[in-house]
C-alpha positions in Angstrom: -126.6 3.5 87.3 -125.2 0.3 86.5 -125.2 1.1 82.8 -123.3 4.3 83.5 -120.7 2.5 85.5 -120.3 0.0 82.8 -119.9 2.7 80.2 -117.4 4.5 82.5 -115.5 1.2 82.9 -115.6 0.7 79.2 -114.3 4.3 78.6 -111.5 3.8 81.2 -110.6 0.5 79.5 -110.5 2.2 76.2 -108.5 5.0 77.7 -106.1 2.6 79.2 -105.8 0.7 75.9 -105.4 4.0 74.0 -102.7 5.0 76.5 -100.9 1.7 76.1 -101.3 2.1 72.3 -99.9 5.6 72.5 -97.0 4.4 74.6 -96.4 1.5 72.3 -96.6 3.9 69.3 -94.3 6.3 71.1 -91.8 3.5 71.7 -92.0 2.3 68.1 -91.5 5.9 67.0 -88.5 6.3 69.3 -87.1 3.0 68.0 -87.8 4.1 64.5 -86.1 7.4 65.2 -83.1 5.6 66.6 -83.0 3.3 63.6 -83.2 6.3 61.3 -80.4 8.1 63.2 -78.3 4.9 63.1 -79.0 4.6 59.4 -78.2 8.2 58.9 -74.9 7.8 60.8 -74.1 4.7 58.7 -75.0 6.6 55.6 -72.9 9.5 56.6 -70.0 7.2 57.4 -70.5 5.4 54.0 -70.6 8.8 52.3 -67.4 9.8 54.0 -65.8 6.5 53.1 -67.1 6.9 49.6 -65.9 10.5 49.4 -62.4 9.4 50.7 -62.3 6.6 48.3 -63.4 8.9 45.5 -60.7 11.4 46.5 -58.1 8.6 46.8 -59.2 7.3 43.5 -59.0 10.7 42.0 -55.6 11.3 43.4 -54.4 7.9 42.3 -55.8 8.5 38.9 -54.1 11.9 38.8 -50.8 10.4 39.9 -51.1 7.6 37.4 -52.0 10.0 34.7 -49.1 12.2 35.6 -46.7 9.3 35.6 -48.0 8.1 32.3 -47.7 11.6 30.8 -44.2 11.9 32.4 -43.1 8.6 30.9 -44.5 9.5 27.6 -42.8 12.8 27.8 -39.5 11.2 28.7 -39.8 8.7 25.9 -40.5 11.5 23.4 -37.7 13.5 24.8 -35.3 10.5 24.5 -36.5 9.9 20.9 -36.1 13.6 20.1 -32.6 13.6 21.6 -31.6 10.5 19.7 -32.9 12.0 16.5 -31.1 15.2 17.3 -27.8 13.3 18.0 -28.3 11.4 14.7 -28.9 14.7 12.8 -25.9 16.3 14.5 -23.6 13.3 13.7 -24.8 13.4 10.1 -24.3 17.1 9.9 -20.8 16.8 11.3 -20.0 14.0 8.9 -21.3 16.1 6.0 -19.3 19.1 7.2 -16.2 16.9 7.4 -16.9 15.6 3.9 -17.4 19.1 2.6 -14.2 20.3 4.3 -12.4 17.3 2.9 -13.8 18.1 -0.6 -12.6 21.7 -0.2 -9.1 20.5 0.8 -9.0 18.1 -2.1 -10.2 20.8 -4.5 -7.6 23.3 -3.1 -4.9 20.6 -3.4 -6.1 19.8 -6.9 -6.0 23.5 -7.9 -2.6 23.9 -6.4 -1.4 20.7 -8.1 -2.7 21.9 -11.5 -1.1 25.3 -11.0 2.3 23.8 -10.1 2.0 21.2 -12.9 1.2 24.0 -15.4 4.3 26.0 -14.2 6.4 22.9 -14.5 5.0 22.1 -18.0 5.9 25.6 -19.2 9.5 25.1 -18.0 9.6 21.7 -19.8 8.1 23.2 -23.0 10.6 26.1 -22.9 13.5 23.7 -22.3 14.6 25.0 -18.9 16.1 21.8 -17.7 17.7 22.9 -14.4 14.6 24.8 -13.3 12.3 22.0 -14.3 14.3 19.4 -12.4 14.5 21.7 -9.3 10.7 22.3 -9.4 9.7 18.6 -10.0 10.1 17.3 -6.4 7.5 19.7 -5.2 5.1 18.6 -8.0 5.7 14.8 -7.8 4.0 14.5 -4.4 0.9 16.4 -5.5 -2.5 14.8 -6.5 -2.1 14.5 -10.2 -3.8 12.2 -12.6 -1.8 9.1 -13.8 -1.4 10.6 -17.3 -0.1 13.9 -15.9 2.3 12.2 -13.4 3.6 9.9 -16.1 4.2 12.7 -18.6 6.0 14.9 -16.1 8.0 11.9 -14.8 9.2 10.9 -18.3 9.9 14.5 -19.2 12.0 15.1 -16.1 13.8 11.8 -16.6 14.7 12.9 -20.1 15.8 16.3 -18.8 17.9 14.7 -16.1 19.7 12.6 -18.7 20.2 15.5 -21.1 21.4 17.8 -18.3 23.7 15.2 -16.8 25.2 14.6 -20.3 25.7 18.3 -20.8 27.4 18.7 -17.4 29.6 15.7 -18.2 30.7 17.2 -21.5 31.4 20.5 -19.7 33.5 18.7 -17.2 35.4 17.0 -20.0 36.1 20.3 -21.7 37.3 21.8 -18.4 39.6 18.7 -17.9 41.1 19.1 -21.4 41.8 22.7 -20.5 43.5 21.7 -17.2 40.9 23.4 -15.1 40.4 20.5 -12.7 38.5 22.2 -10.0 35.8 23.3 -12.5 35.9 19.8 -14.1 35.4 18.1 -10.7 32.5 20.4 -10.0 30.9 19.7 -13.3 31.3 15.9 -12.8 29.8 16.2 -9.3 26.8 18.1 -10.7 26.3 15.5 -13.4 26.4 12.7 -10.9 23.9 14.4 -8.6 21.6 15.3 -11.5 21.2 11.7 -12.7 23.1 9.0 -10.8 21.4 6.3 -12.9 22.2 7.8 -16.3 23.8 5.4 -18.8 27.1 7.3 -18.6 27.1 7.4 -14.8 30.1 5.1 -14.6 32.1 7.3 -17.0 31.1 10.3 -14.9 32.4 8.6 -11.7 35.6 7.6 -13.4 36.2 11.2 -14.7 35.4 12.6 -11.2 38.0 10.2 -9.7 40.6 11.4 -12.3 39.8 15.0 -11.4 40.2 14.3 -7.7 43.5 12.7 -8.4 44.7 15.9 -10.2 43.4 18.0 -7.3 45.4 16.1 -4.7 42.4 14.2 -3.4 43.7 10.8 -4.2 42.1 9.1 -1.2 38.6 10.3 -2.3 39.5 9.1 -5.9 40.3 5.6 -4.6 37.0 5.5 -2.7 35.1 6.3 -5.9 37.1 3.7 -7.9 36.6 1.0 -5.3 32.8 1.4 -5.5 33.0 1.7 -9.3 35.1 -1.5 -9.6 32.1 -3.5 -8.2 29.5 -1.8 -10.4 28.2 -4.2 -13.0 27.6 -1.3 -15.4 31.3 -0.4 -15.3 32.6 -3.7 -16.5 33.8 -2.2 -19.8 35.8 0.4 -17.9 37.7 -1.9 -15.6 41.1 -1.3 -17.4 40.7 2.5 -17.0 39.6 2.0 -13.4 42.7 0.0 -12.6 44.9 2.7 -14.3 43.2 5.5 -12.4 43.6 3.6 -9.2 47.3 3.0 -9.8 47.9 6.7 -10.4 46.0 7.6 -7.2 48.0 5.0 -5.2 51.3 6.5 -6.7 50.1 9.9 -5.7 49.8 8.6 -2.1 53.2 6.9 -2.4 51.6 3.5 -2.0 54.1 1.9 -4.4 53.5 -1.8 -3.7 49.7 -1.4 -4.0 50.2 0.5 -7.3 52.3 -2.2 -8.7 49.7 -4.9 -7.7 47.0 -2.8 -9.4 49.1 -2.4 -12.6 49.9 -6.2 -12.7 46.2 -7.0 -12.4 45.5 -4.6 -15.3 48.2 -6.2 -17.5 47.1 -9.7 -16.6 43.4 -9.2 -17.0 43.4 -6.9 -20.0 46.3 -7.7 -22.3 44.5 -6.2 -25.3 43.7 -2.9 -23.6 45.0 0.3 -25.3 46.3 1.2 -21.8 48.8 -1.7 -21.7 51.8 0.4 -22.9 51.0 3.2 -20.5 50.5 0.7 -17.7 53.9 -0.9 -18.4 55.7 2.4 -18.5 54.0 3.4 -15.2 54.9 0.1 -13.7 58.6 0.5 -14.7 58.5 3.9 -13.0 57.5 2.4 -9.7 60.2 -0.3 -9.6 62.6 0.4 -6.8 60.1 2.6 -5.0 59.1 1.6 -1.5 
């Protein structure tokens, strides 16, 4: 009996120990479960943070990539625009140059056409037409040789035409047609005012004006001619013409002074006798 009690006590003891072990195991299991849950929560939180960080990193990467691409695009666009502007400026410059060349070619063709027309007039001896045409050709774009040839030819024509008009005026004056003579002398003076016989033309024009009752205009011409260095050899004739114009204006005292100057300065002039006779005719006139 005693052995049975001992065994029962042993069994109870083992049961109690087993129960304690079960409780302890259960507690450990619960603690382990709590730890696992905590770990799971932390892992979930870490995964969420990791996911957020990954998403943020992806977004940041995408933004940076977009900004990089945008900047690269803007740089390329700027380069392309600069290249376009350069090409446009060059194209405009080339168009302007082409237009300028076209204008120059047109001007050159026009100049050649007008020069050829003028050359035909020169070759055919049409002096008046050539002289009238020359001012429109002189300003054109001609070569130096062409310009020099035309200039010399026109200068020769001017001299020849002025001489012809001067001779026509002298012939009209000899015939007593003073209006025609004055017109011829005026044309000669306008044709070539620097011709070698220009002083003679002016003197003849003053004489014609005197015969036409335009003595005041004649005196104005003679005053200018008197101070012309190229008319020094005509001073005796200038004085005589001036005295006649002054007499026509009834300026007797001025006429006598002019005649006295002629007689004093040119005692060997062939006009001395005529000057003395004219001077005598003014004596007593006031």
